[in-house]
MIKE-629200 format. One record per residue: chain; x, y, z of N, C-alpha, C, O in turn; residue in three letters. Coordinates in steps of 0.05 Angstrom, whole numbers. Each point is the difference from the previous one (the first is absolute). Layout:
BEGIN
node drenlo=A; n_px=X; n_py=Y; n_pz=Z; ca_px=X; ca_py=Y; ca_pz=Z; c_px=X; c_py=Y; c_pz=Z; o_px=X; o_py=Y; o_pz=Z; titor=ala
...
//
This chain:
BEGIN
node drenlo=A; n_px=13; n_py=-23; n_pz=-5; ca_px=-11; ca_py=27; ca_pz=10; c_px=22; c_py=31; c_pz=-3; o_px=-2; o_py=24; o_pz=-7; titor=met
node drenlo=A; n_px=19; n_py=-41; n_pz=18; ca_px=8; ca_py=34; ca_pz=3; c_px=26; c_py=-2; c_pz=-33; o_px=5; o_py=20; o_pz=-14; titor=lys
node drenlo=A; n_px=4; n_py=-39; n_pz=10; ca_px=1; ca_py=7; ca_pz=-22; c_px=-23; c_py=6; c_pz=-37; o_px=7; o_py=8; o_pz=-22; titor=lys
node drenlo=A; n_px=-33; n_py=-15; n_pz=34; ca_px=-16; ca_py=11; ca_pz=-26; c_px=1; c_py=31; c_pz=12; o_px=-8; o_py=14; o_pz=-18; titor=leu
node drenlo=A; n_px=14; n_py=1; n_pz=38; ca_px=-7; ca_py=17; ca_pz=12; c_px=27; c_py=16; c_pz=-15; o_px=-6; o_py=18; o_pz=-15; titor=ala
node drenlo=A; n_px=25; n_py=-23; n_pz=18; ca_px=24; ca_py=18; ca_pz=6; c_px=1; c_py=-6; c_pz=-49; o_px=7; o_py=18; o_pz=-15; titor=ile
node drenlo=A; n_px=-15; n_py=-40; n_pz=8; ca_px=-2; ca_py=1; ca_pz=-30; c_px=-18; c_py=20; c_pz=-5; o_px=8; o_py=19; o_pz=-13; titor=ala
node drenlo=A; n_px=-40; n_py=-21; n_pz=24; ca_px=-7; ca_py=25; ca_pz=-11; c_px=7; c_py=30; c_pz=9; o_px=-6; o_py=20; o_pz=-13; titor=ile
node drenlo=A; n_px=19; n_py=-21; n_pz=36; ca_px=13; ca_py=38; ca_pz=4; c_px=22; c_py=1; c_pz=-26; o_px=2; o_py=16; o_pz=-19; titor=phe
node drenlo=A; n_px=11; n_py=-35; n_pz=24; ca_px=20; ca_py=11; ca_pz=-28; c_px=-14; c_py=-1; c_pz=-25; o_px=6; o_py=19; o_pz=-14; titor=val
node drenlo=A; n_px=-27; n_py=-41; n_pz=3; ca_px=-13; ca_py=4; ca_pz=-22; c_px=-11; c_py=33; c_pz=1; o_px=8; o_py=12; o_pz=-19; titor=phe
node drenlo=A; n_px=-21; n_py=0; n_pz=32; ca_px=-9; ca_py=28; ca_pz=4; c_px=16; c_py=26; c_pz=9; o_px=-7; o_py=23; o_pz=2; titor=phe
node drenlo=A; n_px=30; n_py=-35; n_pz=1; ca_px=16; ca_py=24; ca_pz=-2; c_px=18; c_py=3; c_pz=-21; o_px=7; o_py=23; o_pz=-4; titor=ala
node drenlo=A; n_px=4; n_py=-42; n_pz=-15; ca_px=4; ca_py=-9; ca_pz=-23; c_px=-15; c_py=26; c_pz=-19; o_px=8; o_py=19; o_pz=-14; titor=val
node drenlo=A; n_px=-34; n_py=-31; n_pz=22; ca_px=-31; ca_py=6; ca_pz=-18; c_px=8; c_py=32; c_pz=5; o_px=5; o_py=14; o_pz=-20; titor=leu
node drenlo=A; n_px=-3; n_py=-6; n_pz=39; ca_px=-2; ca_py=36; ca_pz=11; c_px=18; c_py=7; c_pz=-10; o_px=-6; o_py=22; o_pz=-10; titor=ser
node drenlo=A; n_px=27; n_py=-26; n_pz=5; ca_px=30; ca_py=6; ca_pz=-11; c_px=5; c_py=11; c_pz=-30; o_px=13; o_py=17; o_pz=-12; titor=ala
node drenlo=A; n_px=-37; n_py=-44; n_pz=5; ca_px=13; ca_py=6; ca_pz=-32; c_px=-34; c_py=21; c_pz=-1; o_px=8; o_py=10; o_pz=-21; titor=leu
node drenlo=A; n_px=-23; n_py=-3; n_pz=22; ca_px=-23; ca_py=10; ca_pz=3; c_px=12; c_py=34; c_pz=8; o_px=-8; o_py=21; o_pz=-10; titor=ile
node drenlo=A; n_px=28; n_py=-24; n_pz=28; ca_px=17; ca_py=26; ca_pz=10; c_px=8; c_py=16; c_pz=-19; o_px=-6; o_py=22; o_pz=-9; titor=tyr
node drenlo=A; n_px=30; n_py=-50; n_pz=3; ca_px=25; ca_py=18; ca_pz=-24; c_px=-12; c_py=-5; c_pz=-32; o_px=14; o_py=3; o_pz=-20; titor=phe
node drenlo=A; n_px=-43; n_py=-13; n_pz=20; ca_px=-9; ca_py=11; ca_pz=-37; c_px=-17; c_py=24; c_pz=15; o_px=11; o_py=22; o_pz=-6; titor=thr
node drenlo=A; n_px=-26; n_py=-18; n_pz=18; ca_px=-7; ca_py=29; ca_pz=3; c_px=20; c_py=20; c_pz=4; o_px=-5; o_py=20; o_pz=-14; titor=lys
node drenlo=A; n_px=25; n_py=-18; n_pz=26; ca_px=24; ca_py=14; ca_pz=-2; c_px=6; c_py=10; c_pz=-30; o_px=0; o_py=23; o_pz=-9; titor=ala
node drenlo=A; n_px=5; n_py=-48; n_pz=-6; ca_px=-1; ca_py=0; ca_pz=-29; c_px=-8; c_py=24; c_pz=-19; o_px=11; o_py=18; o_pz=-11; titor=arg
node drenlo=A; n_px=-40; n_py=-31; n_pz=14; ca_px=-22; ca_py=12; ca_pz=-9; c_px=2; c_py=28; c_pz=7; o_px=6; o_py=14; o_pz=-20; titor=gln
node drenlo=A; n_px=-9; n_py=0; n_pz=45; ca_px=9; ca_py=19; ca_pz=7; c_px=20; c_py=22; c_pz=-11; o_px=-4; o_py=23; o_pz=-7; titor=tyr
node drenlo=A; n_px=24; n_py=-38; n_pz=6; ca_px=27; ca_py=12; ca_pz=-15; c_px=1; c_py=5; c_pz=-34; o_px=18; o_py=13; o_pz=-11; titor=glu
node drenlo=A; n_px=-37; n_py=-23; n_pz=1; ca_px=-7; ca_py=8; ca_pz=-30; c_px=-10; c_py=21; c_pz=-6; o_px=6; o_py=17; o_pz=-16; titor=ala
node drenlo=A; n_px=-28; n_py=-20; n_pz=36; ca_px=-15; ca_py=29; ca_pz=3; c_px=11; c_py=23; c_pz=7; o_px=-10; o_py=22; o_pz=-5; titor=tyr
node drenlo=A; n_px=37; n_py=-27; n_pz=19; ca_px=11; ca_py=31; ca_pz=3; c_px=14; c_py=2; c_pz=-15; o_px=1; o_py=23; o_pz=-9; titor=ile
node drenlo=A; n_px=15; n_py=-39; n_pz=-2; ca_px=13; ca_py=-2; ca_pz=-23; c_px=-6; c_py=7; c_pz=-28; o_px=16; o_py=5; o_pz=-18; titor=phe
node drenlo=A; n_px=-36; n_py=-6; n_pz=17; ca_px=0; ca_py=-2; ca_pz=-27; c_px=-5; c_py=25; c_pz=-9; o_px=-1; o_py=18; o_pz=17; titor=glu
node drenlo=A; n_px=-3; n_py=-11; n_pz=-49; ca_px=4; ca_py=34; ca_pz=-3; c_px=-29; c_py=6; c_pz=-7; o_px=-19; o_py=-16; o_pz=5; titor=glu
node drenlo=A; n_px=17; n_py=30; n_pz=-12; ca_px=-30; ca_py=17; ca_pz=-5; c_px=-1; c_py=13; c_pz=-28; o_px=20; o_py=11; o_pz=-9; titor=lys
node drenlo=A; n_px=-42; n_py=-13; n_pz=-5; ca_px=-3; ca_py=3; ca_pz=-28; c_px=-2; c_py=22; c_pz=13; o_px=-8; o_py=5; o_pz=23; titor=ser
node drenlo=A; n_px=18; n_py=18; n_pz=-52; ca_px=-9; ca_py=38; ca_pz=-6; c_px=-28; c_py=-8; c_pz=-12; o_px=-19; o_py=12; o_pz=8; titor=ser
node drenlo=A; n_px=17; n_py=-26; n_pz=-23; ca_px=-20; ca_py=-10; ca_pz=-21; c_px=-25; c_py=7; c_pz=7; o_px=-14; o_py=-19; o_pz=5; titor=val
node drenlo=A; n_px=3; n_py=42; n_pz=-2; ca_px=-30; ca_py=4; ca_pz=5; c_px=-25; c_py=-13; c_pz=-22; o_px=5; o_py=9; o_pz=-22; titor=val
node drenlo=A; n_px=-24; n_py=-23; n_pz=21; ca_px=-2; ca_py=-17; ca_pz=-15; c_px=-31; c_py=24; c_pz=1; o_px=-6; o_py=15; o_pz=19; titor=lys
node drenlo=A; n_px=-6; n_py=-16; n_pz=-41; ca_px=-18; ca_py=34; ca_pz=-3; c_px=-32; c_py=-10; c_pz=-8; o_px=-3; o_py=-4; o_pz=-24; titor=lys
node drenlo=A; n_px=-17; n_py=0; n_pz=40; ca_px=-32; ca_py=-14; ca_pz=-17; c_px=-5; c_py=19; c_pz=-27; o_px=-1; o_py=24; o_pz=-1; titor=tyr
node drenlo=A; n_px=-2; n_py=-43; n_pz=-18; ca_px=-16; ca_py=10; ca_pz=-23; c_px=-17; c_py=-19; c_pz=-13; o_px=5; o_py=-23; o_pz=-7; titor=gln
node drenlo=A; n_px=-32; n_py=39; n_pz=6; ca_px=-23; ca_py=-14; ca_pz=-5; c_px=-4; c_py=12; c_pz=-30; o_px=15; o_py=18; o_pz=-7; titor=phe
node drenlo=A; n_px=-32; n_py=-28; n_pz=-10; ca_px=-8; ca_py=2; ca_pz=-18; c_px=-35; c_py=29; c_pz=4; o_px=-17; o_py=-2; o_pz=18; titor=asn
node drenlo=A; n_px=19; n_py=28; n_pz=-42; ca_px=-22; ca_py=11; ca_pz=16; c_px=-23; c_py=-12; c_pz=-12; o_px=-20; o_py=14; o_pz=5; titor=pro
node drenlo=A; n_px=15; n_py=-38; n_pz=-21; ca_px=-21; ca_py=-2; ca_pz=-14; c_px=-2; c_py=-26; c_pz=18; o_px=-22; o_py=-9; o_pz=-4; titor=asn
node drenlo=A; n_px=30; n_py=1; n_pz=15; ca_px=-5; ca_py=-25; ca_pz=19; c_px=-8; c_py=4; c_pz=26; o_px=-16; o_py=-15; o_pz=12; titor=leu
node drenlo=A; n_px=32; n_py=43; n_pz=-2; ca_px=-4; ca_py=7; ca_pz=23; c_px=-24; c_py=4; c_pz=7; o_px=-17; o_py=7; o_pz=-16; titor=ala
node drenlo=A; n_px=9; n_py=-14; n_pz=62; ca_px=-32; ca_py=8; ca_pz=10; c_px=15; c_py=38; c_pz=11; o_px=24; o_py=8; o_pz=-1; titor=asn
node drenlo=A; n_px=-42; n_py=4; n_pz=8; ca_px=-5; ca_py=20; ca_pz=14; c_px=28; c_py=0; c_pz=27; o_px=16; o_py=17; o_pz=7; titor=ala
node drenlo=A; n_px=-20; n_py=-42; n_pz=2; ca_px=16; ca_py=6; ca_pz=19; c_px=30; c_py=3; c_pz=-4; o_px=16; o_py=17; o_pz=9; titor=arg
node drenlo=A; n_px=-11; n_py=-38; n_pz=-23; ca_px=29; ca_py=7; ca_pz=-9; c_px=4; c_py=23; c_pz=-12; o_px=21; o_py=8; o_pz=9; titor=glu
node drenlo=A; n_px=-31; n_py=9; n_pz=-25; ca_px=4; ca_py=29; ca_pz=-5; c_px=-6; c_py=20; c_pz=20; o_px=15; o_py=19; o_pz=5; titor=phe
node drenlo=A; n_px=-35; n_py=-24; n_pz=7; ca_px=7; ca_py=12; ca_pz=28; c_px=26; c_py=4; c_pz=20; o_px=4; o_py=21; o_pz=13; titor=asp
node drenlo=A; n_px=9; n_py=-42; n_pz=-13; ca_px=28; ca_py=-5; ca_pz=10; c_px=17; c_py=18; c_pz=-3; o_px=16; o_py=9; o_pz=16; titor=asn
node drenlo=A; n_px=-22; n_py=-3; n_pz=-42; ca_px=24; ca_py=18; ca_pz=-21; c_px=6; c_py=28; c_pz=11; o_px=-19; o_py=13; o_pz=9; titor=leu
node drenlo=A; n_px=45; n_py=-4; n_pz=-10; ca_px=1; ca_py=26; ca_pz=5; c_px=-15; c_py=24; c_pz=-12; o_px=-5; o_py=3; o_pz=-24; titor=pro
node drenlo=A; n_px=-4; n_py=16; n_pz=45; ca_px=-23; ca_py=17; ca_pz=-14; c_px=-30; c_py=-5; c_pz=-9; o_px=-19; o_py=16; o_pz=1; titor=gly
node drenlo=A; n_px=22; n_py=-48; n_pz=-11; ca_px=-27; ca_py=-11; ca_pz=-3; c_px=-17; c_py=6; c_pz=30; o_px=8; o_py=-11; o_pz=20; titor=ile
node drenlo=A; n_px=-37; n_py=30; n_pz=-20; ca_px=-21; ca_py=-3; ca_pz=17; c_px=-15; c_py=-25; c_pz=-3; o_px=8; o_py=-12; o_pz=-20; titor=ser
node drenlo=A; n_px=-25; n_py=0; n_pz=32; ca_px=-31; ca_py=-20; ca_pz=-3; c_px=-10; c_py=10; c_pz=-16; o_px=-3; o_py=-13; o_pz=-21; titor=ser
node drenlo=A; n_px=-7; n_py=40; n_pz=22; ca_px=-13; ca_py=14; ca_pz=-20; c_px=9; c_py=-3; c_pz=-27; o_px=-14; o_py=-9; o_pz=-17; titor=lys
node drenlo=A; n_px=37; n_py=17; n_pz=13; ca_px=23; ca_py=-12; ca_pz=-22; c_px=3; c_py=-21; c_pz=-9; o_px=5; o_py=0; o_pz=-24; titor=leu
node drenlo=A; n_px=-6; n_py=-21; n_pz=37; ca_px=4; ca_py=-19; ca_pz=1; c_px=-29; c_py=-14; c_pz=-32; o_px=4; o_py=-8; o_pz=-23; titor=ala
node drenlo=A; n_px=-24; n_py=10; n_pz=37; ca_px=-31; ca_py=-3; ca_pz=-6; c_px=-2; c_py=13; c_pz=-27; o_px=-14; o_py=-10; o_pz=-18; titor=gln
node drenlo=A; n_px=24; n_py=28; n_pz=17; ca_px=-6; ca_py=16; ca_pz=-28; c_px=19; c_py=-13; c_pz=-31; o_px=-5; o_py=1; o_pz=-24; titor=ala
node drenlo=A; n_px=33; n_py=-14; n_pz=41; ca_px=4; ca_py=-11; ca_pz=-22; c_px=-9; c_py=-24; c_pz=3; o_px=14; o_py=-13; o_pz=-15; titor=ile
node drenlo=A; n_px=-31; n_py=-2; n_pz=26; ca_px=-9; ca_py=-25; ca_pz=-5; c_px=-16; c_py=6; c_pz=-21; o_px=2; o_py=-14; o_pz=-20; titor=ile
node drenlo=A; n_px=-28; n_py=40; n_pz=20; ca_px=-19; ca_py=5; ca_pz=-6; c_px=3; c_py=14; c_pz=-28; o_px=-18; o_py=3; o_pz=-17; titor=asn
node drenlo=A; n_px=44; n_py=6; n_pz=13; ca_px=8; ca_py=3; ca_pz=-26; c_px=7; c_py=-20; c_pz=-23; o_px=-4; o_py=0; o_pz=-25; titor=asp
node drenlo=A; n_px=18; n_py=-20; n_pz=47; ca_px=9; ca_py=-25; ca_pz=-23; c_px=-24; c_py=-9; c_pz=-5; o_px=-1; o_py=-8; o_pz=-23; titor=arg
node drenlo=A; n_px=-31; n_py=6; n_pz=42; ca_px=-20; ca_py=-14; ca_pz=-7; c_px=-19; c_py=16; c_pz=-26; o_px=-16; o_py=-10; o_pz=-16; titor=ala
node drenlo=A; n_px=26; n_py=40; n_pz=19; ca_px=-12; ca_py=10; ca_pz=-22; c_px=16; c_py=9; c_pz=-31; o_px=-7; o_py=8; o_pz=-21; titor=met
node drenlo=A; n_px=27; n_py=-14; n_pz=31; ca_px=23; ca_py=16; ca_pz=-24; c_px=8; c_py=-34; c_pz=-9; o_px=2; o_py=1; o_pz=-24; titor=asn
node drenlo=A; n_px=2; n_py=-27; n_pz=34; ca_px=14; ca_py=-12; ca_pz=-6; c_px=29; c_py=-5; c_pz=12; o_px=7; o_py=13; o_pz=19; titor=gly
node drenlo=A; n_px=11; n_py=-32; n_pz=-31; ca_px=25; ca_py=0; ca_pz=17; c_px=16; c_py=20; c_pz=-4; o_px=-9; o_py=18; o_pz=-13; titor=arg
node drenlo=A; n_px=30; n_py=-17; n_pz=22; ca_px=23; ca_py=17; ca_pz=4; c_px=24; c_py=-17; c_pz=-22; o_px=12; o_py=-21; o_pz=2; titor=phe
node drenlo=A; n_px=-11; n_py=40; n_pz=-22; ca_px=22; ca_py=-12; ca_pz=-16; c_px=28; c_py=1; c_pz=0; o_px=17; o_py=-11; o_pz=-15; titor=asn
node drenlo=A; n_px=-15; n_py=27; n_pz=35; ca_px=25; ca_py=9; ca_pz=5; c_px=1; c_py=14; c_pz=35; o_px=-19; o_py=2; o_pz=15; titor=ser
node drenlo=A; n_px=37; n_py=4; n_pz=-12; ca_px=-7; ca_py=5; ca_pz=34; c_px=-7; c_py=39; c_pz=2; o_px=-15; o_py=10; o_pz=17; titor=ile
node drenlo=A; n_px=29; n_py=9; n_pz=-43; ca_px=-4; ca_py=20; ca_pz=-8; c_px=-29; c_py=4; c_pz=0; o_px=-7; o_py=23; o_pz=4; titor=asp
node drenlo=A; n_px=-11; n_py=-42; n_pz=-8; ca_px=-32; ca_py=3; ca_pz=-15; c_px=-11; c_py=4; c_pz=26; o_px=-22; o_py=11; o_pz=1; titor=asp
node drenlo=A; n_px=37; n_py=-20; n_pz=29; ca_px=-19; ca_py=15; ca_pz=26; c_px=-2; c_py=27; c_pz=0; o_px=-19; o_py=10; o_pz=12; titor=leu
node drenlo=A; n_px=35; n_py=3; n_pz=-24; ca_px=-5; ca_py=30; ca_pz=6; c_px=-26; c_py=-1; c_pz=-16; o_px=3; o_py=24; o_pz=-4; titor=met
node drenlo=A; n_px=-25; n_py=-30; n_pz=-9; ca_px=-22; ca_py=6; ca_pz=-4; c_px=-14; c_py=6; c_pz=21; o_px=-18; o_py=17; o_pz=0; titor=arg
node drenlo=A; n_px=27; n_py=-35; n_pz=25; ca_px=-14; ca_py=3; ca_pz=24; c_px=1; c_py=31; c_pz=12; o_px=24; o_py=7; o_pz=0; titor=val
node drenlo=A; n_px=-38; n_py=9; n_pz=7; ca_px=-8; ca_py=13; ca_pz=15; c_px=14; c_py=1; c_pz=14; o_px=9; o_py=-22; o_pz=3; titor=lys
node drenlo=A; n_px=5; n_py=46; n_pz=17; ca_px=17; ca_py=-19; ca_pz=16; c_px=34; c_py=0; c_pz=1; o_px=19; o_py=9; o_pz=14; titor=gly
node drenlo=A; n_px=-24; n_py=-24; n_pz=-37; ca_px=30; ca_py=-9; ca_pz=0; c_px=14; c_py=22; c_pz=-24; o_px=-8; o_py=1; o_pz=-24; titor=ile
node drenlo=A; n_px=25; n_py=12; n_pz=31; ca_px=30; ca_py=16; ca_pz=-22; c_px=13; c_py=-12; c_pz=-1; o_px=-2; o_py=-23; o_pz=5; titor=gly
node drenlo=A; n_px=25; n_py=37; n_pz=-15; ca_px=31; ca_py=-14; ca_pz=-13; c_px=13; c_py=2; c_pz=25; o_px=20; o_py=-16; o_pz=1; titor=pro
node drenlo=A; n_px=-24; n_py=30; n_pz=23; ca_px=20; ca_py=-3; ca_pz=27; c_px=-15; c_py=-25; c_pz=15; o_px=15; o_py=-16; o_pz=11; titor=thr
node drenlo=A; n_px=-38; n_py=13; n_pz=-11; ca_px=-9; ca_py=-19; ca_pz=14; c_px=1; c_py=-31; c_pz=-14; o_px=-1; o_py=-21; o_pz=13; titor=lys
node drenlo=A; n_px=3; n_py=22; n_pz=-37; ca_px=5; ca_py=-21; ca_pz=-14; c_px=27; c_py=-9; c_pz=5; o_px=4; o_py=-22; o_pz=11; titor=leu
node drenlo=A; n_px=19; n_py=39; n_pz=-20; ca_px=24; ca_py=-7; ca_pz=7; c_px=6; c_py=-21; c_pz=21; o_px=10; o_py=-22; o_pz=-5; titor=ala
node drenlo=A; n_px=-16; n_py=32; n_pz=35; ca_px=-1; ca_py=-3; ca_pz=15; c_px=-7; c_py=-22; c_pz=10; o_px=13; o_py=-8; o_pz=20; titor=asn
node drenlo=A; n_px=-37; n_py=-10; n_pz=-31; ca_px=-15; ca_py=-20; ca_pz=-9; c_px=8; c_py=-20; c_pz=-22; o_px=-14; o_py=-21; o_pz=-2; titor=ile
node drenlo=A; n_px=36; n_py=24; n_pz=-17; ca_px=5; ca_py=2; ca_pz=-17; c_px=21; c_py=-30; c_pz=11; o_px=-9; o_py=-20; o_pz=-10; titor=arg
node drenlo=A; n_px=24; n_py=16; n_pz=20; ca_px=20; ca_py=-21; ca_pz=9; c_px=-15; c_py=-34; c_pz=13; o_px=7; o_py=-23; o_pz=1; titor=glu
node drenlo=A; n_px=-32; n_py=40; n_pz=8; ca_px=-23; ca_py=-19; ca_pz=17; c_px=-10; c_py=-17; c_pz=-21; o_px=-7; o_py=-23; o_pz=7; titor=tyr
node drenlo=A; n_px=3; n_py=31; n_pz=-38; ca_px=-16; ca_py=-4; ca_pz=-19; c_px=12; c_py=-22; c_pz=-24; o_px=16; o_py=12; o_pz=-14; titor=leu
node drenlo=A; n_px=-18; n_py=-31; n_pz=8; ca_px=-1; ca_py=-13; ca_pz=-22; c_px=-23; c_py=-7; c_pz=-24; o_px=-23; o_py=-4; o_pz=7; titor=thr
node drenlo=A; n_px=33; n_py=3; n_pz=-39; ca_px=-24; ca_py=-12; ca_pz=-4; c_px=0; c_py=-25; c_pz=-4; o_px=-21; o_py=-11; o_pz=-6; titor=met
node drenlo=A; n_px=48; n_py=-5; n_pz=9; ca_px=-7; ca_py=-29; ca_pz=4; c_px=-16; c_py=-8; c_pz=6; o_px=-16; o_py=19; o_pz=1; titor=gln
node drenlo=A; n_px=4; n_py=-41; n_pz=7; ca_px=-24; ca_py=-24; ca_pz=10; c_px=26; c_py=-11; c_pz=9; o_px=19; o_py=-8; o_pz=-13; titor=ala
node drenlo=A; n_px=-26; n_py=7; n_pz=45; ca_px=14; ca_py=-10; ca_pz=16; c_px=-19; c_py=-34; c_pz=12; o_px=10; o_py=-14; o_pz=17; titor=leu
//
């Protein structure tokens, strides 16, 4: 009985040591891993976007987002990003601010 207790103790001691050293190495890997300087920008197609996606753009209010959706429904799809200027409230400056978030590719 005493040998069984010693064997169980040794087993758990070795198991604990293995877990400890494995966790320590994983933590070190996270510390020394270089961070990427590249920031991915979220892009979406204005012909497929909903009002919430437009509302998240800088300078676009929920009212203007709904106006974009309504214009798209009334006048058809946007053939280019510049076609967004047909929506009242979007001028050259506002379009320049949101252009990097838009793409005409089907994603």
